[in-house]
N, C-alpha and C positions, 0 to 999 in steps of 0.2 A: 503616788497615785493610790486612791482608795481601792480596796478589793472590789467593791460594788461597781466602780467605773471600769476597772480592768476586766472583770468578768463579763460585763455587758458588752464591752468592746470586742472581746474575744468571740463571744457568741454572734455579734453583729458582723464582724469583718472576716472571720475565719470559717466557722461552721457552727450551726446550732449544737449545743452540748459542750463545746470547748470551754465555755465559761464555767459550766458545772464541774468539768474535770479539773480546772484550775482551783476551784473551791473544794476539791476533794469529795464531791458528790458524784461518785463514779457511776452508780446505777442509772440515775436520771440522765446523766451526761451521755452514757453509752446508748441509752434508748433513743434520746433525741438525735444523736449523731447517726445512729443506725437507720432510723426512719427517714431522716433527711437524705442520707446517701442513697437509699433505695429510691426515694422520690426523684432525686437528681438523676440517677441512672435511667429511670423510666422516662423522664423528661428528655434526656439527651438521646436515648434510643429512638423515641418517637420523632424527634427533630431530625436525626440522621436518616430515618426511614423516609420522611417527607422529602428531604433534600435529594435522596437517591431517586425517588419517584419523579420529582421535577426534572432532575438531570436526564432521566430516561426519556421523558416526554420531549425535552428540548433536543436530545440526540436523535429522536425519531422524526423531528421536524413538526411536531404537533404544537398547537397553541396551548399555553398553560393557563388554566383558570385558577388563579390564586385564592379566590373566595371558596371554591370547591375544595381546595386542598386544606384550607383553614377549617372548614366545616367538618372535614373528615378526620381531624386531629383527635386523638384520645389523650393528649397531654394535659388537658384542663384539670383533671383531678389531681394528677401528680404535682402540677404547679401550685394548686391550692394547698395541698398537704405540705409542700416545701415552704410556702409562705407562712402558713400557720405555725409550723415548727420553728421557723426563724423568729417570728414575733414572740411566741411563747418562750423560746430560749432566751431571748434578750431580756424580757420582762422578769422571768423567773431567776435568771442569773443575777440580775440587778437586785432583786428582792433578797435572795440568799446572801449576796455580797454585803448588803446593808446590815443584815443580821450579823454577819461576821465582823463588820466594822464596829458595831455596837458591843459585841461580845468577843473581844480578841482572844480570850482563853479557849474558845471552842473551835 
């Protein structure tokens, strides 16, 4: 398998930045992975917070307005950051991998 394909698959299927780490581009890989992990943490924290609020409302016997819960979410920005990191990670890992495929000495 070509380095470009393997790097793009690692970035797509594991975590943004892993393709860069495979290509020994450590700084960009660690930056992408770090930003992605922070965004994923914020996304999960917000999701769990919403789940606990809904569970509390159900336990109290209140009706749950799911549209109001979704509108109250602050996870939108974290989701977009994660998506952008993922797409950029795949594209850049593939680009760097193609360069490594054409110049195997580097």
